[in-house]
C-alpha positions, 0 to 999 in steps of 0.5 A: 811480655814485651807488649806488657813491660816496654811498649803497648802497641795494641789493646788486648782487652776489648773493654779498655780504651783503644789505642789510636795508632800511637804506641803507649809506653808502659813499664820500661817505656815509662821509666825511659820517658821519665829519665828523658824528661828529668834530664831535659828539666821538663819532669812535671811531677817535681820541679825542684830536682837537682842537676845530678841525680841517680836513677834506680829504675824499679818495676814492681810486678803483681804476679810473682810467677813472672819473676823467674831467673833471667827476667832481669837480664831480659828487661835490661836488654830491652831497657838498653835497646829502648834507651839507645833510641833516645839520642839525648840520653848518654848512659856514660854521662848519667848515673843509671843503675839497671832495671830491678824487677821485684814483686809487690809481695816481696816489698811488703814482706821485707818492708822492715828491712828496706826501712832499716837498711834503705832501698838504695843501699840494698839495691847497690849491694845487690848490683855489686854482686850481680852485675858489672858496669862498663865504660859506656854506662851499661850494666852487664847483668848476670843471666840468672840475676834475681832481686826477689831471691836476693831479698829472700835471703834476709830474715823477716818477721811478719806475724800477721794474717796478710803475711801468712796469706802471702806465704800460703800458710 
């Protein structure tokens, strides 16, 4: 799992390009790279970022079977381990929420609620319920936190074929 969501060190699929001895950041590693480049004002995708930004790191999973209670806690442990390797990033100095894992299906099913309430508001409400921020800027995430399950507590109305297929009806 670590190989798939933090740092790819080998290629398990022989049909893909091989790694040339350099570990390739994926998932959490990519998020950390982006935070580092934004903080260093070298983020190539947007040159007009303000000096003070808030980070809402989200990893979207295609396979909902991976989204089990406890995954968020594990991902955040890896996130903080990897962040500690970047000396230029001080969590106490930036506004960075914990990693939020969510499924693509959940984002689709609840897009109307996300648009209505706003993703930032939903995440902030969830973080208030499921974690605590320490003075060092690290969040202690409840062991069984599950953002997907939290979103599923909201009612939704999708009356199309794709929603029926996702719900298995």
